Structure formats: C-alpha cells, structure tokens
N, C-alpha and C positions, 0 to 999 in steps of 0.2 A: 202780175206782180198785185198781189192784197194788202193793206194797212188799214189795221187794228187795234183802234186804242177801248184798252178794258179799266174798268174802276169799279171797285170792291170799297165795302163800306157796310158792309154788312154785321159787326160787332165792334170789334177795338182794336183795327188795323186800317187803316186809308191808303189805301197801294193803286196805283195807277201807272199803265205798263201799258211800251207801244209794241207790238208782234208783228210780225210779216209773213206772209204765206201759211200764220197760224203753228206753223215751225220754230222761225228765226225771231229768238228774242234780242231785240233791239235797248229797249231801256226797263228798266221795272224800278220802283219807289215805293216804301214803305214806311209809313210813320206809325209806331209802334207805342201803344196809349196805358203801357203795363204800367211805365212810371206814376201816372194819374189813376190807378185803378187800384195799386198796392195796397195800399192804404184802408181798402175795404174788403179785401180779401176776395175779389169778383169785378164784374163789370155794373158798373151806375150810368146807365143808359143815357141819361142826363148829360152827366160827364161825356161821355159816347159821342153820343152826336154833335156836340159844340168842338167838340174834338177834330171832330171831322169836316162842320164849318169851315174851324179856322185854319187849317191845313189840306183842304182838296186844290185850290189851285193853285198853290206853289206850287204841291207836286206836278200836278198837271204842264207848267209850267217848265221845271227842273225837264220831265220827262220830256214831252214835244224838242226841248232843246238839244239833251243826250242825242236823241236819237236820228234830229235835222232833217227832220220833215215836217211841213204846214197841216195846216190843217184840210186843207184843200185837198192834201194826198189821200188820206181815210179816205177807208171803203165805207168800213162802219164802225159802231157805237156800243161795245156791248159794257150791260151793268149787270154786276147784281139783282136782281129784282124781291129773290127771295132766298131760300125764308134767312129772319134776323130781326134784328132790332127796328122798331115801323123808323122811329127818330131818324135814325144814322143810315138806313135803305134809301129815306127820302132825301137824302143829301149829295147822294149818289145820282139819284136817279132823275132829279134838277138840273146838275151839272152835264147830264147826259141830252136830256131834252134840248139845253144850251146851246149846246154844240149843233145837234140835229138842225137846230131851226134857225141858227145864224148860217151854216155850211149847207144843208140841204142832205146830210150825210145819216143813210138807216140808221134804225136803233135795232138793235137788238139783248133783249132781255133772259138773261142766265139766271138759270136755279146754281145759286151756288154750293151746295151739294155734288150737283154732278161735276161744275167746277173742277171742285176740288178733285176727280176721278181723271178726268180729260185731261189735265195738265202734263201727264206722263206724253202725251204730245210733243211737249219742247224737246224734250230727249229722244226720244225715238218714232220710227213708225207706230202707227196703234196698230195694236192687234184686229187680228176680225171680231166681229161681232156674233155672239152673246158674249159677256162677261160677268163674271160677279165678284161688285166693288165691294168691297170691305171698308166703311169707314168711320175711323175712331179720332174723336175730339172733344172738345169740350163740352160741346151738346150731344152729341150722336155716338152710341153703339149701334152699330149697325147692317146689314148685307146688304143690298139690293140686287135687285135685278137687271142688265141691263144689258136692254137690246138693240141699239142706236140711239142718235142724238136726238135728245127730246122726249125719249125714252124711258125712263128709268124708274120699274117700281120697285118697292118694297119688299124684301122679303121676312128678312129677322132686324127683331128692336128691342134695345132694354125696357127694360119692369120702370126703373126707378133710374138712378146717378148712371151718365154717362162712364166711360174710361176716363176721361179726360179729368169730369168734374170729382171723378172718389179721386186723382192724381192730389188734387187740389184740396179735400176736404181732409185727405190722410195727410197729409204735410199742413195743416191746418193743426191739425191734431198733435203733430212732432214735435209743434214749434218751428214750423224749416220756414223758409219766406214762402212768399207768391208770385208768381203761377208755382206750382210744386212741383212740375213734371221734372225741370232739372234738375233742383235738388233730391228732390226722393231718388233720381237714377244712379247721384255721381255716390249718394249713400250708398246704395246696390250694390255697384258696383265696387265697391271699398270691403267690401264684407266675402268673406272668407268660407263655404259652410263647413262645419266638421262629417267626415265620414258618416252614416246611417243616421245624421240630426234629422231629427223630425220635424216636418213644419206644421207651426203654430198655426197657422189659421187654418180652418176646413175649405173641402174642395168646396167648389162653387153651383149651385145646380144641380147636384149630385143625383139627382133623384128625377131629370128629364132626358127621358127616351131619347131613342134615335129618328122622332120623327117631331120632337120639339126642340125649336130652335131660338133662342133668346139669351140677353142677356142682362145682369142685375147687379152692380154694384156696391150698395146703400151695404148689405150684412157685410161685406167683407170691411169698410169704410168701420161699422161699427163693432167689430170682430178686435182689430188695431186699437179702436177706442180703449174695449176692456183687456184687453192686452195691456195696456202704457200704466192704466190702473191698479193690475198684476206689478209690474215690476216700474212703479214708479222708485224704489229707492236706486235702482242701476239699470235705469229704461236703455236698452240695447237697439238704434234707432238704426245704426247700418243694418243688423238681422231683420230689423221690421222693413223697411225697405228691398230689403231685399226677398224677402218671402211675399209681402205685399204683389210684387210685381211677379214672381213665380204662381201667385195664385190668382191675380190678373189675367197673365198672359197665359195662362193653358184653357180658360174658359175660351181665350180669341179663334186656338189655335183648334181645338173641340168643337167649337161652333162651326167653324172654319172647313173644317172634313166633313160635319152633316152635312153641309151645304152643297159639299163639292157630290157626297155620296144621293145627297136625295131630288137635285136638278139636272147631272151628269154634266153639268159647266167646268170645263176644267181651264180656264180663262178666270185669273183673279185679279184685282187691280185694288191694292191698298192703298188708302190716304187720310188725310187729316193728321192735323196737329202733335197725335199720343205717334203717326211713325217716325218722326224726328228721335226715340226713342231707341238705339241702337240693341238694347237688349229685345228687345219687343220683333225688332227686324230681323235680329239671329232665331227666334221664335221663328220668326214665318219660313224662313230659307231650310230648316230643319222637319216642318211640317208639311213642305214644298217638293221635299225629297220621300217625305213619311208614303205621302199621298200621290203623287207622283200628278202636278199639275202646275202650270206657267204663270210664274208671280210677275208682277212689275208693280214696283213704287219707284220715288220723286228722290234719286240718288241726290238732290242738293235739296236740303233740309229749309231750305226760305218757300219751297214751293209746296212743302207740308202745312204750313201755316196761313193764314189767307193772307193773299196777294190778288193783286190785277193782272198778273199772266194767267194764271188761269182762267180768267172771265175772257179775255184776249184772245187764248187758245179754242176754248167752246166756243164763244162768239164769233170764229171764223167757221165754224161748220154751220154752223147753226145759219150763217150768212149765205152760204152755196147752198143750204135749202133755202134761201130766202124767208125765213123764219122772222120776219118784222115784225115790231111794231109802233103805235101811233105816241106821238106825243103826250096821248090820254095812259099810258100804260099805270098799270099800279102796280105798287109792292105789297108784301104780305109779310108778316113771323110764319104763317102758312110753312109748310114743306109738301107739300100733292098739290099736281096744276092746279087742279080742282078745288083746291082750298081756294082760292088765291080771288081776295075782295079787291 
C-alpha cells in the first residue's frame, strides 16, 4: 500500500490531494483564484503566486487530517514542476522540498500536461499504451502521443489561441463574465437553431489537407467580433454562442479523426478544463461512434480542471519507476522535457 501527496500550483488553482495506490482518492482540496483574477479577465502571475503562498499550507493541513494519515506514512511527494507560471510553480516546489527534507520522502516531479491525461486512473483501470492524448484547456489545444509514463510527445498543436482562451476572449466580446466557458455553454444550450439555418461563422482551417493537423482559434474570435458589430442593434448572444461552439468543436473532432487515421492509434484520452463542457463531450462521443475508437475522459468535472489528485495519480506511476528528483530540481514555464531550465 502506497500513499502519495499531490501538489498543484501551476496557475490559478492551489490544490493538495492524498491518493492511495494511485487509484483511491482520500482527500482533495482546491482553492480557486477566479474571484481574484476576474477583474482582469485573465490570470495575473503576481496575484496567483501570492495566493498560492497564502493558501497552500492550510490546504495541506486539512487534506492530511481528512485522509487520516501522518507525513511519515507518505511514500512519495508528487509536485507539478512544469509547465506553468514560474512564480506559482516555485510555491508548490518549495513545499515539496520541505516535506522531503524533514521526513526523508522522495520527490516526484510531474509534467502538468501528462497529469491531466493520467487522472483517468482515479476512475478506472488505465488502458494499455499507446494513447492519443487530446488536451483542451486555457493554455493548450493539442494532441499528444502518449507512449508510457514520462513519454509524452507533441503531435498536433495550436497556432495561436487555445480553445479555452478563445472561450474567454469571445465571452469578453459578448460582455459575459470571466471565465467564459460556463457562460457561453449556458447561452448556447438556450438556443434552438432553425432547420436549414446557416452557420454565420466559416469552417476553421478548411484548406488543411489530411496530412496537416493543427488548431487555430484566433480567426473564430475575430469572426465573432465582426458579427457582433454587424448585429449591434439586436445582438443574438445565444445564437452566437451556439455557433461558436459548433464551429470550434468541429475542428476538434476533425483533427482527432485525422490523428487516429494517421497514427493508427485507437485509444483516445481527452482532458483539460474545456472537457467540462457537456456539448464537447457529446461531440467526442459522436466522433467515437463514427471513427470507432476507445474514448476516455474524466467523468468528474473537478478532474478536468487543475487539481492535486491528477498530480498524485501520475506521481504514483512515476514513483513505481523510481523517477525521483533531488531537492535541487527546477521548475519551468516550458512543456518539453529537454526545455526544463
């Protein structure tokens, strides 16, 4: 039996989790900084790192008490070391170093992006590798080749805005609150399109052939802006939200189908904050039936957003591989292993 502590502080959520054997969640505590960043409609790094510093120790105390274990019971401390905001990452890293130094517990440094994909292990047996990892969040619209724990390679990436970023920017254009995802989804769900109604937004990257797989959402954001200007006197926000999602998600399923066809890999794990969107999940399920692949994603929406449970879960598998780091391990804003500074 192995107990693991997961520490997540890469951006604007402070989170601590305790996991047993990489599968059983004993405690998960998350402090969201949304209220602090909402006035700026985006994450302010200085505010984020200060909030992590203020909250992380109290979250640790509550999580340990809820799990009913002592620090001496821990087999490993897993902490997000990249990618993320450096000032925020440093807070989690320092906590991991302190625990390791005092109690002699090994540290596992975790790739934040890989942890998003591995979190499904808290809900089911992990499928055999390799996987295609579809990661859709505020910072990423990417497809990865996931060949094994610690072996994550970029396959397709965004050329500009990520999908989550596009949600936030379109929400700002429509004068909806931040973060934009839940509000745009609610508006879209309230709209019933007329039969044979034309989508006011153009198909994204329609010139791309089967060999080119990439994401791009800046053009869609601009299209929404122009549409708003043209319809300023009677702005159909629900219609805009509906067709924004329809256009954005079509690119996701198209790229996923192309990636499956190109690689021959028929196991897909989808993750990231945008996976909390129910319409996106429905689109992926339909693509699963059309292209006939195995699809996995977190059933609990809290596992889609940044959390310590995903860090502890991946940390368990890396701990079994003895992928430990010393107290002098580094943090980095970059996402590739070879780029760590």
